N, C-alpha and C positions, 0 to 999 in steps of 0.2 A: 299821235292820233289814232286811235281803235281802226281799222276796216269797217266798213258800210256794213249793213245784215246781208246787202247782197250777195257778200262775198263770204258768208258763213256756211258753214254747213248745215245750219240749224235752220232757215229761211229756205219754207217749202213756198215756192210761187206756181209752180205747175199746176193748173186748174184741175186738174183729171185726181192728184193728190191731196188738193185742199177740199175738193168734193167728198176724198172718202175717209180725211182727218175730222172731218165735222159734219157728220152725219145731220139731215134734212137742211143743209145749207141749198141745196137746186130745188127746197120747194117755196124758199122765200125768194132765190135768187139762183143763179150760175155763175161760179166763179170763170166762165168765161166772157163774162160782161165787160166790157169798155170801162166801166165806171170801177173796175176794181183796179185799175189801170199795175202799179206794182207795189201792190201791197202782196203781201206773203204771210202766210202762218210760221212765228215761230216754234219750233216747236221745244226748244228748251227750256219758253216760259209759258209756252199754249196761251200766246195770244196774238192778236192780228199786228202786225207791223209794218211801216213803212219799208223802202227798198236802203232808203237813204240814212238810216237809222241805225243809231251803233251803240253799244256796251259791254261791258270788262269781262264775258264769259264767250267775246268772241272764238270761231274756233277756225281756221283756213278752209276751203271745200278742197276735197279731191283732187288731184290732175286728172286734165281732163273733161270739168263740169265746162256748159257753159256761162257765162254768166248772160242775166241782164240786161240789157241795152241801158245807155243812159241813168243809173243808179246814184251817182255822186252829182 
């Protein structure tokens, strides 16, 4: 089974990075809000996904990256 998106290098979960990647996001809400939970942006596919989702385009994180907790 393919590892979860949370372990993929294309998965962006950091709030500041999300606000830079999605212009106007902070007008509607904030990427720092708790309602976002473990949702992140897939830079490869250009959509929002949950950390536990999986796809065939998985690319492992570079060494030294910190994973978000409870992704699976």
